[in-house]
Backbone of each chain as ProteinMPNN parsed JSONL, in Angstrom:
{"seq_chain_A": "XXXXXXXXXXXXXXXXXXXXXXXXXXXXXXXXXXXXXXXXXXXXXXXXXXXXXXXXXXXXXXXXXXXXX", "coords_chain_A": {"N_chain_A": [[-86.758, 4.581, -36.123], [-88.658, 6.637, -35.593], [-91.108, 8.033, -33.265], [-93.598, 7.911, -34.312], [-95.733, 5.822, -36.167], [-95.678, 4.605, -39.52], [-98.342, 4.341, -41.708], [-100.037, 2.64, -44.404], [-102.154, 2.688, -47.351], [-101.986, 0.944, -49.35], [-102.805, -1.678, -49.978], [-105.564, -1.442, -50.038], [-105.894, 0.392, -52.119], [-104.827, -1.089, -54.193], [-106.703, -3.128, -54.355], [-108.932, -1.653, -55.119], [-108.171, -0.884, -57.676], [-107.952, -3.283, -58.807], [-105.522, -4.772, -58.898], [-102.773, -7.034, -58.749], [-100.055, -7.77, -56.46], [-97.812, -8.373, -57.968], [-98.475, -7.308, -60.487], [-98.621, -4.582, -59.881], [-96.002, -4.168, -59.09], [-94.688, -4.59, -61.501], [-95.688, -2.404, -62.937], [-94.491, -0.195, -61.646], [-91.856, -0.814, -61.735], [-90.394, -2.462, -59.843], [-89.579, -5.235, -57.614], [-91.918, -7.887, -56.725], [-91.671, -8.547, -54.075], [-90.785, -6.202, -52.939], [-93.037, -4.557, -53.076], [-94.657, -6.048, -51.397], [-93.251, -5.86, -48.938], [-93.481, -3.143, -48.474], [-96.243, -2.824, -48.237], [-96.691, -4.313, -45.913], [-95.45, -2.775, -44.065], [-92.808, -3.237, -43.513], [-90.757, -2.267, -45.04], [-89.849, 1.058, -45.724], [-90.645, 3.135, -48.309], [-88.716, 5.202, -50.622], [-89.048, 8.765, -51.274], [-89.289, 9.103, -53.985], [-90.201, 6.577, -54.906], [-92.591, 6.443, -53.504], [-93.981, 8.546, -54.659], [-94.181, 7.592, -57.239], [-95.9, 5.453, -56.823], [-98.184, 6.805, -55.95], [-98.791, 8.084, -58.267], [-99.517, 5.999, -59.964], [-101.917, 5.179, -58.783], [-103.317, 7.47, -58.966], [-103.717, 9.236, -56.776], [-103.209, 11.563, -54.024], [-100.001, 11.542, -52.383], [-100.216, 11.578, -49.637], [-102.527, 10.276, -49.179], [-101.91, 7.718, -49.596], [-99.845, 7.148, -47.808], [-99.686, 7.559, -44.342], [-98.885, 9.153, -41.207], [-99.024, 8.153, -37.733], [-101.586, 9.696, -35.776]], "CA_chain_A": [[-86.99, 5.685, -37.056], [-89.322, 7.715, -34.885], [-92.159, 7.525, -32.394], [-94.847, 7.769, -35.073], [-95.702, 4.708, -37.113], [-96.165, 4.923, -40.866], [-99.371, 3.427, -42.221], [-100.304, 2.864, -45.829], [-103.429, 2.151, -47.865], [-101.608, 0.315, -50.616], [-103.618, -2.876, -50.215], [-106.907, -0.956, -50.384], [-105.793, 0.987, -53.458], [-104.62, -2.205, -55.129], [-107.994, -3.816, -54.509], [-109.789, -0.742, -55.895], [-107.723, -0.898, -59.073], [-107.91, -4.686, -59.222], [-104.138, -5.102, -59.261], [-102.042, -7.929, -57.842], [-98.758, -7.185, -56.077], [-96.922, -8.567, -59.111], [-98.822, -6.346, -61.549], [-98.214, -3.254, -59.411], [-94.537, -4.16, -59.142], [-94.342, -4.444, -62.929], [-96.03, -1.034, -63.348], [-93.552, 0.826, -61.144], [-90.473, -1.265, -61.958], [-89.719, -3.048, -58.677], [-89.975, -6.648, -57.463], [-93.151, -8.09, -55.953], [-91.299, -8.552, -52.652], [-90.687, -4.803, -52.492], [-94.421, -4.121, -52.844], [-95.114, -6.783, -50.217], [-92.644, -5.31, -47.709], [-94.049, -1.797, -48.25], [-97.62, -3.042, -47.759], [-96.663, -4.816, -44.532], [-94.757, -1.819, -43.205], [-91.438, -3.699, -43.216], [-89.846, -1.366, -45.749], [-90.378, 2.399, -45.999], [-90.11, 3.527, -49.625], [-88.175, 6.555, -50.795], [-90.036, 9.73, -51.778], [-89.422, 8.822, -55.414], [-91.064, 5.404, -55.082], [-93.919, 6.8, -52.97], [-94.63, 9.386, -55.678], [-94.52, 6.707, -58.362], [-97.083, 4.692, -56.404], [-99.349, 7.7, -55.94], [-99.101, 8.367, -59.674], [-100.219, 4.822, -60.505], [-103.281, 5.143, -58.248], [-103.885, 8.82, -59.145], [-104.128, 9.809, -55.485], [-102.077, 12.249, -53.397], [-99.136, 10.626, -51.626], [-100.694, 11.529, -48.239], [-103.63, 9.32, -49.095], [-101.289, 6.381, -49.586], [-99.018, 6.996, -46.588], [-100.018, 8.472, -43.238], [-98.25, 8.921, -39.901], [-99.964, 8.1, -36.599], [-102.009, 11.025, -35.273]], "C_chain_A": [[-87.6, 6.887, -36.346], [-90.424, 7.152, -34.025], [-93.476, 7.319, -33.134], [-94.728, 6.686, -36.13], [-96.288, 5.129, -38.46], [-97.173, 3.853, -41.323], [-99.516, 3.651, -43.718], [-101.603, 2.188, -46.256], [-103.198, 1.438, -49.205], [-102.509, -0.868, -50.979], [-105.027, -2.474, -50.679], [-106.911, -0.417, -51.808], [-105.607, -0.092, -54.523], [-105.922, -2.916, -55.421], [-108.939, -2.978, -55.362], [-109.467, -0.803, -57.377], [-107.567, -2.317, -59.629], [-106.507, -5.111, -59.715], [-103.545, -6.086, -58.256], [-100.727, -7.235, -57.469], [-97.777, -7.257, -57.244], [-97.183, -7.555, -60.225], [-98.409, -4.925, -61.161], [-96.691, -3.106, -59.49], [-94.056, -3.92, -60.571], [-94.577, -3.0, -63.393], [-95.015, 0.002, -62.877], [-92.088, 0.379, -61.207], [-89.722, -1.68, -60.708], [-90.125, -4.518, -58.589], [-91.257, -6.734, -56.617], [-92.861, -8.041, -54.449], [-91.226, -7.132, -52.099], [-92.083, -4.264, -52.192], [-94.94, -4.763, -51.558], [-94.554, -6.184, -48.926], [-93.158, -3.895, -47.415], [-95.443, -1.949, -47.635], [-97.655, -3.459, -46.291], [-95.909, -3.9, -43.571], [-93.341, -2.235, -42.819], [-90.427, -2.742, -43.847], [-90.543, -0.02, -46.019], [-89.794, 2.882, -47.322], [-89.545, 4.944, -49.63], [-89.299, 7.468, -51.302], [-90.341, 9.435, -53.247], [-90.394, 7.665, -55.661], [-92.49, 5.687, -54.592], [-94.689, 7.629, -54.0], [-95.033, 8.556, -56.9], [-95.791, 5.913, -58.054], [-98.326, 5.574, -56.441], [-99.773, 8.054, -57.362], [-99.914, 7.221, -60.297], [-101.681, 4.823, -60.063], [-104.015, 6.474, -58.408], [-104.473, 9.371, -57.843], [-102.946, 10.572, -54.904], [-101.285, 11.275, -52.521], [-99.59, 10.488, -50.164], [-101.849, 10.557, -48.074], [-103.092, 7.882, -49.035], [-100.529, 6.114, -48.289], [-99.42, 8.036, -45.546], [-99.24, 8.094, -41.981], [-99.337, 8.843, -38.847], [-100.33, 9.507, -36.169], [-101.347, 11.298, -33.925]], "O_chain_A": [[-87.119, 8.012, -36.481], [-90.668, 5.946, -34.033], [-94.368, 6.631, -32.639], [-93.758, 6.635, -36.887], [-97.25, 5.894, -38.533], [-96.892, 2.654, -41.321], [-99.166, 4.711, -44.237], [-102.082, 1.252, -45.616], [-104.085, 1.35, -50.054], [-102.918, -1.03, -52.129], [-105.597, -3.082, -51.584], [-107.803, -0.721, -52.601], [-106.168, -0.007, -55.616], [-106.22, -3.265, -56.563], [-109.655, -3.503, -56.214], [-110.359, -0.779, -58.225], [-107.116, -2.518, -60.757], [-106.346, -5.711, -60.778], [-103.789, -5.98, -57.054], [-100.341, -6.242, -58.085], [-97.01, -6.324, -57.481], [-96.254, -7.018, -60.828], [-97.914, -4.162, -61.991], [-96.168, -2.069, -59.898], [-93.133, -3.141, -60.807], [-93.775, -2.442, -64.142], [-94.707, 0.954, -63.595], [-91.191, 1.108, -60.783], [-88.564, -1.309, -60.518], [-90.923, -4.993, -59.397], [-91.623, -5.799, -55.905], [-93.676, -7.566, -53.657], [-91.562, -6.888, -50.94], [-92.292, -3.595, -51.18], [-95.58, -4.105, -50.737], [-95.278, -6.018, -47.945], [-93.259, -3.496, -46.255], [-95.777, -1.293, -46.648], [-98.518, -3.028, -45.526], [-95.753, -4.224, -42.394], [-92.745, -1.659, -41.909], [-89.382, -2.447, -43.265], [-91.682, 0.018, -46.484], [-88.577, 3.024, -47.446], [-89.855, 5.764, -48.765], [-90.362, 6.996, -51.705], [-91.488, 9.506, -53.689], [-91.287, 7.755, -56.505], [-93.465, 5.229, -55.188], [-95.89, 7.44, -54.192], [-96.077, 8.785, -57.511], [-96.646, 5.728, -58.92], [-99.387, 5.151, -56.901], [-100.95, 8.293, -57.632], [-100.862, 7.446, -61.049], [-102.576, 4.513, -60.849], [-105.182, 6.598, -58.037], [-105.583, 9.903, -57.824], [-101.799, 10.278, -55.241], [-101.835, 10.311, -51.989], [-99.389, 9.451, -49.531], [-102.119, 10.074, -46.974], [-103.731, 6.975, -48.5], [-100.562, 5.01, -47.746], [-99.486, 9.232, -45.832], [-98.971, 6.923, -41.713], [-100.428, 9.384, -39.021], [-99.492, 10.409, -36.193], [-101.567, 12.354, -33.332]]}, "seq_chain_B": "XXXXXXXXXXXXXXXXXXXXXXXXXXXXXXXXXXXXXXXXXXXXXXXXXXXXXXXXXXXXXXXXXXXXXXXXXXXXXXXXXXXXXXXXXXXXXXXXXXXXXXXXXXXXXXXXXXXXXXXXXXXXXXXXXXXXXXXXXXXXXXXXXXXX", "coords_chain_B": {"N_chain_B": [[-100.91, -14.903, -62.963], [-97.529, -15.163, -63.747], [-95.12, -12.686, -63.714], [-92.351, -11.49, -65.755], [-90.411, -10.316, -64.162], [-90.983, -11.452, -61.683], [-90.461, -14.148, -62.22], [-87.694, -14.116, -62.811], [-86.763, -13.125, -60.386], [-87.502, -15.168, -58.621], [-85.935, -17.225, -59.653], [-83.398, -16.187, -59.216], [-83.404, -16.193, -56.443], [-83.452, -18.964, -55.976], [-80.983, -19.68, -57.084], [-79.273, -18.305, -55.376], [-79.828, -19.618, -53.011], [-78.94, -22.226, -53.583], [-76.215, -21.706, -54.03], [-75.52, -20.779, -51.518], [-75.961, -23.031, -49.87], [-74.005, -24.847, -50.843], [-71.725, -23.317, -50.482], [-71.702, -23.157, -47.755], [-71.241, -25.802, -47.036], [-68.718, -26.042, -48.176], [-67.361, -24.166, -46.601], [-67.561, -25.268, -44.004], [-66.087, -27.639, -44.331], [-63.644, -26.502, -44.976], [-63.094, -25.115, -42.598], [-62.871, -27.208, -40.749], [-60.693, -28.555, -41.844], [-58.712, -26.55, -41.688], [-58.596, -26.229, -38.925], [-57.654, -28.752, -38.146], [-55.179, -28.666, -39.352], [-53.942, -26.533, -38.021], [-53.912, -27.604, -35.473], [-52.106, -29.515, -35.953], [-52.731, -32.151, -36.714], [-52.292, -35.305, -38.148], [-53.707, -37.032, -40.563], [-54.158, -38.794, -43.242], [-56.387, -39.931, -44.606], [-58.645, -38.534, -43.624], [-57.969, -35.936, -44.463], [-57.959, -36.315, -47.232], [-60.656, -36.969, -47.75], [-61.866, -34.582, -46.923], [-60.728, -32.871, -48.774], [-61.863, -33.803, -51.157], [-64.567, -33.209, -50.676], [-64.325, -30.445, -50.534], [-63.549, -29.83, -53.174], [-65.77, -30.789, -54.7], [-67.857, -29.202, -53.627], [-66.913, -26.705, -54.334], [-66.975, -26.807, -57.128], [-69.752, -27.023, -57.512], [-70.542, -24.586, -56.486], [-69.498, -22.909, -58.411], [-71.115, -23.686, -60.539], [-73.622, -22.659, -59.731], [-72.937, -19.969, -59.673], [-72.515, -19.549, -62.349], [-75.098, -19.971, -63.325], [-76.325, -17.771, -62.162], [-74.972, -15.789, -63.48], [-75.987, -16.1, -66.04], [-78.553, -15.141, -65.648], [-77.919, -12.509, -65.123], [-77.027, -11.726, -67.636], [-79.422, -11.902, -69.04], [-80.795, -9.891, -67.742], [-79.311, -7.674, -68.478], [-80.012, -7.416, -71.093], [-82.541, -6.435, -70.946], [-83.403, -3.479, -69.907], [-85.465, -2.523, -68.18], [-86.111, -4.726, -66.672], [-83.668, -5.13, -65.417], [-83.515, -2.824, -63.862], [-85.684, -3.206, -62.147], [-84.866, -5.504, -60.825], [-82.853, -4.54, -59.328], [-83.921, -2.827, -57.449], [-84.668, -0.141, -55.062], [-84.998, -1.28, -52.475], [-83.643, -3.681, -52.706], [-81.061, -2.746, -53.21], [-80.571, -1.501, -50.772], [-80.625, -3.711, -49.079], [-78.357, -5.027, -50.038], [-76.333, -3.285, -49.172], [-76.68, -3.495, -46.398], [-76.039, -6.169, -46.123], [-73.313, -6.227, -46.825], [-72.335, -4.829, -44.678], [-72.876, -6.6, -42.581], [-71.166, -8.675, -43.401], [-68.688, -7.387, -43.14], [-68.542, -6.937, -40.359], [-68.567, -9.569, -39.484], [-66.148, -10.472, -40.472], [-64.349, -8.803, -39.045], [-64.989, -9.697, -36.488], [-64.085, -12.356, -36.619], [-61.348, -11.924, -36.948], [-60.682, -10.773, -34.491], [-61.317, -12.945, -32.868], [-59.412, -14.791, -33.836], [-57.095, -13.476, -33.067], [-57.27, -13.631, -30.293], [-57.185, -16.416, -29.959], [-54.626, -16.861, -30.933], [-53.104, -16.034, -28.829], [-53.285, -18.069, -27.089], [-52.631, -20.468, -28.432], [-49.975, -21.261, -30.703], [-50.064, -19.96, -33.931], [-49.002, -20.969, -36.95], [-49.49, -20.868, -39.684], [-50.372, -18.179, -41.143], [-51.541, -17.354, -43.483], [-53.625, -19.081, -43.862], [-55.336, -18.247, -41.857], [-55.97, -15.679, -42.782], [-57.271, -16.294, -45.188], [-59.42, -17.764, -44.202], [-60.702, -15.774, -42.742], [-61.505, -14.092, -44.832], [-63.246, -15.815, -46.163], [-65.21, -16.14, -44.201], [-66.194, -13.51, -43.975], [-67.17, -13.057, -46.597], [-68.964, -15.167, -46.793], [-70.765, -14.548, -44.729], [-71.808, -12.226, -45.753], [-73.127, -13.189, -48.076], [-74.998, -14.902, -46.889], [-76.503, -13.045, -45.46], [-77.561, -11.506, -47.578], [-79.236, -13.39, -48.75], [-81.019, -14.009, -46.62], [-82.139, -11.492, -46.041], [-83.517, -10.982, -48.336], [-85.528, -12.816, -48.521]], "CA_chain_B": [[-99.911, -14.873, -64.026], [-96.212, -14.799, -63.246], [-94.452, -11.723, -64.583], [-90.943, -11.787, -66.026], [-89.662, -9.875, -62.973], [-91.205, -12.468, -60.641], [-89.763, -15.375, -62.626], [-86.243, -13.909, -62.632], [-86.53, -12.966, -58.949], [-87.575, -16.516, -58.02], [-84.765, -17.968, -60.115], [-82.235, -15.633, -58.509], [-83.509, -16.705, -55.08], [-83.046, -20.381, -55.999], [-79.534, -19.703, -57.319], [-78.607, -17.858, -54.143], [-79.998, -20.683, -52.029], [-78.019, -23.296, -53.973], [-74.851, -21.233, -53.791], [-75.337, -20.688, -50.07], [-75.865, -24.395, -49.321], [-72.706, -25.435, -51.181], [-70.631, -22.541, -49.881], [-71.68, -23.519, -46.329], [-70.546, -27.105, -46.98], [-67.318, -25.72, -48.466], [-66.79, -23.472, -45.458], [-67.427, -26.206, -42.869], [-64.94, -28.507, -44.65], [-62.456, -25.637, -44.886], [-62.868, -24.802, -41.196], [-62.376, -28.447, -40.11], [-59.356, -28.798, -42.398], [-57.81, -25.547, -41.114], [-58.455, -26.566, -37.504], [-56.781, -29.925, -38.044], [-53.825, -28.237, -39.745], [-53.393, -25.719, -36.92], [-53.671, -28.538, -34.358], [-51.062, -30.426, -36.466], [-53.22, -33.529, -36.769], [-51.911, -35.905, -39.432], [-54.529, -38.184, -40.924], [-54.301, -38.66, -44.699], [-57.74, -40.272, -45.047], [-59.534, -37.401, -43.297], [-57.601, -34.813, -45.331], [-58.395, -36.634, -48.603], [-62.127, -36.833, -47.777], [-62.169, -33.141, -46.852], [-60.321, -32.267, -50.045], [-62.893, -34.18, -52.145], [-65.764, -32.396, -50.361], [-63.994, -29.064, -50.916], [-63.563, -29.716, -54.644], [-67.161, -30.946, -55.177], [-68.647, -28.016, -53.254], [-66.408, -25.567, -55.105], [-67.511, -26.953, -58.495], [-71.184, -26.7, -57.486], [-70.662, -23.129, -56.305], [-69.246, -22.313, -59.739], [-72.323, -23.948, -61.336], [-74.65, -21.675, -59.337], [-72.462, -18.642, -60.107], [-72.746, -19.51, -63.796], [-76.552, -19.799, -63.49], [-76.599, -16.382, -61.796], [-74.42, -14.967, -64.556], [-76.946, -16.173, -67.159], [-79.639, -14.214, -65.308], [-77.353, -11.158, -65.301], [-77.026, -11.454, -69.086], [-80.834, -11.666, -69.388], [-81.164, -8.574, -67.198], [-78.629, -6.635, -69.254], [-80.73, -7.262, -72.368], [-83.818, -5.789, -70.668], [-83.118, -2.451, -68.889], [-86.566, -2.433, -67.203], [-85.942, -5.884, -65.784], [-82.457, -4.86, -64.635], [-83.865, -1.792, -62.882], [-86.569, -3.819, -61.137], [-84.117, -6.49, -60.037], [-81.944, -3.781, -58.451], [-84.696, -1.699, -56.92], [-84.056, 0.508, -53.883], [-84.975, -2.191, -51.321], [-82.571, -4.657, -52.95], [-79.801, -2.024, -53.011], [-80.414, -1.3, -49.323], [-80.269, -5.026, -48.531], [-76.953, -5.283, -50.416], [-75.5, -2.483, -48.257], [-76.783, -4.115, -45.072], [-75.334, -7.451, -46.179], [-71.866, -5.942, -46.778], [-72.057, -4.424, -43.293], [-72.848, -7.857, -41.818], [-69.931, -9.348, -43.807], [-67.559, -6.656, -42.563], [-68.479, -7.198, -38.918], [-68.207, -10.986, -39.312], [-64.698, -10.527, -40.727], [-63.694, -8.19, -37.883], [-65.216, -10.614, -35.365], [-63.191, -13.507, -36.744], [-59.96, -11.473, -36.717], [-60.543, -10.63, -33.025], [-61.306, -14.325, -32.358], [-58.114, -15.383, -34.19], [-56.075, -12.806, -32.247], [-57.362, -14.205, -28.937], [-56.709, -17.814, -30.06], [-53.169, -16.847, -31.139], [-52.471, -15.83, -27.527], [-53.325, -19.356, -26.385], [-51.82, -21.43, -29.194], [-49.18, -20.636, -31.769], [-50.582, -20.204, -35.283], [-47.883, -20.79, -37.877], [-49.969, -20.567, -41.04], [-51.222, -16.983, -41.089], [-52.292, -17.27, -44.728], [-54.844, -19.853, -43.599], [-56.207, -17.377, -41.043], [-56.464, -14.602, -43.658], [-58.241, -16.872, -46.13], [-60.628, -18.106, -43.427], [-61.368, -14.499, -42.437], [-62.172, -13.647, -46.064], [-64.366, -16.731, -46.398], [-66.256, -15.816, -43.223], [-66.775, -12.227, -44.38], [-67.934, -13.233, -47.838], [-70.076, -16.078, -46.475], [-71.756, -13.807, -43.935], [-72.462, -11.291, -46.682], [-74.047, -13.969, -48.914], [-76.092, -15.369, -46.041], [-77.337, -11.881, -45.165], [-78.31, -11.155, -48.807], [-80.304, -14.387, -48.921], [-82.016, -13.878, -45.553], [-82.837, -10.203, -46.138], [-84.347, -10.939, -49.539], [-86.505, -13.913, -48.526]], "C_chain_B": [[-98.557, -14.424, -63.45], [-95.545, -13.842, -64.225], [-92.99, -12.142, -64.772], [-90.077, -11.445, -64.805], [-89.761, -10.949, -61.889], [-90.427, -13.749, -60.951], [-88.255, -15.248, -62.37], [-85.897, -13.788, -61.147], [-86.538, -14.324, -58.249], [-86.34, -17.336, -58.383], [-83.501, -17.499, -59.384], [-82.207, -16.132, -57.062], [-83.037, -18.153, -54.99], [-81.534, -20.5, -56.175], [-78.768, -19.331, -56.054], [-78.668, -18.941, -53.081], [-79.012, -21.83, -52.307], [-76.586, -22.931, -53.676], [-74.543, -21.237, -52.29], [-75.162, -22.064, -49.438], [-74.47, -24.959, -49.578], [-71.541, -24.64, -50.613], [-70.549, -22.825, -48.377], [-70.938, -24.847, -46.151], [-69.038, -26.891, -47.201], [-66.65, -25.123, -47.222], [-66.569, -24.415, -44.272], [-66.205, -27.118, -43.099], [-63.631, -27.728, -44.486], [-62.074, -25.395, -43.426], [-62.289, -26.02, -40.468], [-60.924, -28.701, -40.544], [-58.333, -27.834, -41.781], [-57.531, -25.857, -39.646], [-57.499, -27.724, -37.304], [-55.331, -29.562, -38.369], [-53.164, -27.467, -38.607], [-53.044, -26.618, -35.727], [-52.612, -29.592, -34.716], [-51.457, -31.901, -36.376], [-52.834, -34.097, -38.136], [-52.723, -37.172, -39.673], [-54.876, -38.041, -42.409], [-55.718, -38.922, -45.182], [-58.696, -39.095, -44.825], [-59.246, -36.227, -44.234], [-58.053, -35.059, -46.774], [-59.908, -36.464, -48.732], [-62.507, -35.349, -47.789], [-61.825, -32.441, -48.165], [-61.354, -32.564, -51.145], [-64.159, -33.339, -51.943], [-65.528, -30.946, -50.797], [-64.1, -28.877, -52.43], [-64.993, -29.798, -55.181], [-67.976, -29.685, -54.866], [-68.195, -26.782, -54.026], [-66.967, -25.594, -56.54], [-68.989, -26.553, -58.519], [-71.435, -25.209, -57.226], [-70.474, -22.417, -57.641], [-70.469, -22.506, -60.641], [-73.394, -22.903, -61.014], [-74.242, -20.252, -59.721], [-72.724, -18.466, -61.599], [-74.235, -19.285, -64.088], [-76.94, -18.337, -63.206], [-76.106, -15.429, -62.889], [-75.366, -14.943, -65.762], [-78.126, -15.236, -66.915], [-79.176, -12.764, -65.484], [-77.373, -10.757, -66.775], [-78.452, -11.123, -69.544], [-81.275, -10.275, -68.918], [-80.549, -7.441, -68.016], [-79.364, -6.369, -70.57], [-82.06, -6.529, -72.192], [-83.625, -4.756, -69.546], [-84.201, -2.324, -67.814], [-86.461, -3.55, -66.16], [-84.754, -5.651, -64.845], [-82.757, -3.85, -63.516], [-84.713, -2.384, -61.748], [-85.811, -4.781, -60.23], [-83.057, -5.843, -59.149], [-82.685, -2.593, -57.871], [-84.114, -1.216, -55.585], [-83.998, -0.4, -52.648], [-83.828, -3.194, -51.477], [-81.197, -3.997, -52.74], [-79.513, -1.809, -51.522], [-79.994, -2.615, -48.653], [-78.816, -5.386, -48.831], [-76.019, -4.549, -49.449], [-75.488, -3.093, -46.862], [-75.964, -5.402, -45.034], [-73.819, -7.244, -46.125], [-71.439, -5.541, -45.369], [-71.938, -5.666, -42.408], [-71.532, -8.6, -42.109], [-68.714, -8.714, -43.178], [-67.416, -6.97, -41.076], [-68.119, -8.654, -38.628], [-66.702, -11.154, -39.481], [-63.916, -9.967, -39.533], [-63.795, -9.121, -36.666], [-64.27, -11.792, -35.412], [-61.745, -13.102, -36.478], [-59.698, -11.315, -35.21], [-60.434, -12.022, -32.382], [-59.935, -14.978, -32.608], [-56.995, -14.777, -33.346], [-56.069, -13.387, -30.839], [-56.803, -15.639, -28.933], [-55.183, -17.847, -30.181], [-52.405, -16.583, -29.839], [-52.358, -17.152, -26.769], [-52.498, -20.425, -27.096], [-51.091, -20.716, -30.329], [-49.767, -20.988, -33.142], [-49.457, -19.913, -36.274], [-48.341, -20.324, -39.254], [-50.929, -19.373, -41.031], [-52.059, -16.827, -42.356], [-53.648, -17.974, -44.593], [-55.85, -19.0, -42.815], [-56.799, -16.269, -41.921], [-57.549, -15.127, -44.6], [-59.549, -17.229, -45.418], [-61.423, -16.833, -43.106], [-62.139, -13.993, -43.655], [-63.401, -14.507, -46.359], [-65.533, -16.419, -45.464], [-66.967, -14.513, -43.606], [-67.675, -12.364, -45.589], [-69.161, -14.12, -47.59], [-71.172, -15.372, -45.695], [-72.518, -12.833, -44.813], [-73.499, -12.029, -47.533], [-75.254, -14.462, -48.125], [-77.061, -14.216, -45.759], [-78.167, -11.472, -46.383], [-79.498, -12.094, -48.954], [-81.411, -14.18, -47.88], [-82.812, -12.571, -45.662], [-83.804, -10.172, -47.323], [-85.413, -12.032, -49.579], [-87.932, -13.398, -48.574]], "O_chain_B": [[-98.477, -13.415, -62.749], [-95.417, -14.142, -65.412], [-92.468, -13.006, -64.068], [-89.146, -12.173, -64.461], [-88.766, -11.31, -61.261], [-89.817, -14.352, -60.068], [-87.628, -16.139, -61.797], [-84.863, -14.287, -60.703], [-85.695, -14.599, -57.396], [-85.774, -18.041, -57.548], [-82.656, -18.303, -58.991], [-81.149, -16.451, -56.521], [-82.321, -18.529, -54.061], [-80.881, -21.306, -55.512], [-77.761, -19.949, -55.708], [-77.707, -19.165, -52.346], [-78.345, -22.331, -51.401], [-75.826, -23.737, -53.139], [-73.463, -21.64, -51.857], [-74.309, -22.244, -48.568], [-73.825, -25.481, -48.668], [-70.493, -25.204, -50.298], [-69.471, -22.748, -47.786], [-70.12, -25.0, -45.243], [-68.204, -27.477, -46.51], [-65.544, -25.507, -46.84], [-65.528, -24.369, -43.618], [-65.401, -27.34, -42.193], [-62.652, -28.231, -43.933], [-60.901, -25.459, -43.057], [-61.351, -25.898, -39.68], [-60.057, -29.015, -39.728], [-57.235, -28.24, -41.401], [-56.395, -25.764, -39.18], [-56.644, -27.696, -36.419], [-54.39, -30.07, -37.758], [-52.004, -27.699, -38.267], [-52.026, -26.425, -35.063], [-52.266, -30.443, -33.897], [-50.656, -32.765, -36.02], [-53.028, -33.443, -39.161], [-52.473, -38.224, -39.083], [-55.765, -37.276, -42.783], [-56.21, -38.221, -46.067], [-59.452, -38.713, -45.719], [-60.173, -35.594, -44.74], [-58.479, -34.13, -47.46], [-60.389, -35.885, -49.706], [-63.36, -34.921, -48.567], [-62.535, -31.538, -48.609], [-61.679, -31.696, -51.955], [-64.742, -32.828, -52.899], [-66.416, -30.304, -51.357], [-64.667, -27.894, -52.907], [-65.392, -28.985, -56.014], [-68.691, -29.168, -55.725], [-69.007, -25.911, -54.337], [-67.371, -24.569, -57.089], [-69.432, -25.84, -59.42], [-72.425, -24.648, -57.695], [-71.182, -21.463, -57.964], [-70.825, -21.614, -61.412], [-74.0, -22.33, -61.92], [-75.092, -19.426, -60.054], [-73.103, -17.387, -62.055], [-74.592, -18.513, -64.977], [-77.764, -17.749, -63.907], [-76.732, -14.41, -63.18], [-75.529, -13.914, -66.419], [-78.639, -14.614, -67.846], [-79.937, -11.907, -65.933], [-77.687, -9.618, -67.122], [-78.667, -10.197, -70.325], [-82.026, -9.58, -69.603], [-81.166, -6.397, -68.223], [-79.345, -5.254, -71.093], [-82.642, -6.055, -73.167], [-83.677, -5.109, -68.368], [-83.887, -2.046, -66.656], [-86.684, -3.352, -64.965], [-84.821, -5.934, -63.649], [-82.31, -4.008, -62.38], [-84.493, -2.106, -60.569], [-86.075, -4.864, -59.03], [-82.438, -6.511, -58.321], [-82.149, -1.486, -57.806], [-83.182, -1.817, -55.052], [-83.058, -0.305, -51.86], [-83.133, -3.516, -50.512], [-80.289, -4.603, -52.17], [-78.372, -1.92, -51.072], [-79.126, -2.632, -47.78], [-78.126, -5.972, -47.996], [-75.039, -5.118, -48.968], [-74.441, -3.198, -46.222], [-75.285, -5.692, -44.049], [-73.117, -8.0, -45.454], [-70.338, -5.863, -44.922], [-71.023, -5.774, -41.592], [-70.869, -9.088, -41.194], [-67.805, -9.413, -42.73], [-66.316, -7.234, -40.589], [-67.444, -8.942, -37.639], [-66.06, -11.885, -38.726], [-62.949, -10.573, -39.071], [-62.831, -9.308, -35.923], [-63.713, -12.193, -34.39], [-60.997, -13.852, -35.851], [-58.629, -11.677, -34.718], [-59.609, -12.262, -31.501], [-59.371, -15.624, -31.726], [-56.058, -15.475, -32.956], [-55.009, -13.612, -30.255], [-56.055, -16.025, -28.035], [-54.523, -18.724, -29.623], [-51.211, -16.867, -29.748], [-51.474, -17.338, -25.932], [-51.765, -21.185, -26.464], [-51.551, -19.694, -30.838], [-49.943, -22.161, -33.471], [-49.016, -18.773, -36.42], [-47.688, -19.508, -39.904], [-52.143, -19.541, -40.924], [-53.145, -16.248, -42.324], [-54.662, -17.528, -45.129], [-57.052, -19.032, -43.079], [-57.985, -15.958, -41.816], [-58.593, -14.501, -44.785], [-60.638, -17.025, -45.955], [-62.651, -16.817, -43.186], [-63.272, -13.527, -43.537], [-64.453, -14.001, -46.75], [-66.693, -16.431, -45.875], [-68.194, -14.433, -43.564], [-68.797, -11.857, -45.61], [-70.247, -13.859, -48.106], [-72.359, -15.567, -45.958], [-73.721, -12.635, -44.643], [-74.622, -11.551, -47.694], [-76.382, -14.446, -48.617], [-78.279, -14.388, -45.812], [-79.342, -11.13, -46.245], [-80.615, -11.665, -49.242], [-82.595, -14.176, -48.219], [-84.015, -12.55, -45.405], [-84.785, -9.429, -47.315], [-86.127, -12.158, -50.574], [-88.874, -14.191, -48.584]]}, "name": "protein", "num_of_chains": 2, "seq": "XXXXXXXXXXXXXXXXXXXXXXXXXXXXXXXXXXXXXXXXXXXXXXXXXXXXXXXXXXXXXXXXXXXXXXXXXXXXXXXXXXXXXXXXXXXXXXXXXXXXXXXXXXXXXXXXXXXXXXXXXXXXXXXXXXXXXXXXXXXXXXXXXXXXXXXXXXXXXXXXXXXXXXXXXXXXXXXXXXXXXXXXXXXXXXXXXXXXXXXXXXXXXXXXXXXXXXXXX"}
């Protein structure tokens, strides 16, 4: 994809909001495996899904996903 | 607590696994049978056993397809569930799986072309059907492995 790795704070945000992967998946309309692969950096979500996630946690999308400095 | 999405996803995974196991058995029997036919081996007992295995595995594949169809009906009744079960990662995996299937099919056709230079293949329909089975089987295997 590129030389910079994409990191995310999904797990931290989930813990803050006391949500399981399954509950988060239900909230944004995807499977639990999709949340799991995003969290582990296996799958990079589309802008649409990233925005949906940021909406659920009420944080800017940059707070959820960051590129290596 | 298991959500409805999780339950259906797990069930779909089990159905795919069952289908894959029986389609692999079907394919192996098919491949052996085709090989024996091309090599013009005549052994009624072996052909009968292979035919029985082919029929049993085909019936069980249909059973798993029917189970999968029941899940499809359940998904159609719940648009949110249907959307979740076809999310963007799953759609991407489907595309990747078709790509794998296509290359497997091409690979087998090249293999068959090379083999046909060494031995004469009279039954080309058998080769076409085997190529289709390999392509479809590779696609199903890829869907299962990518979605694990």
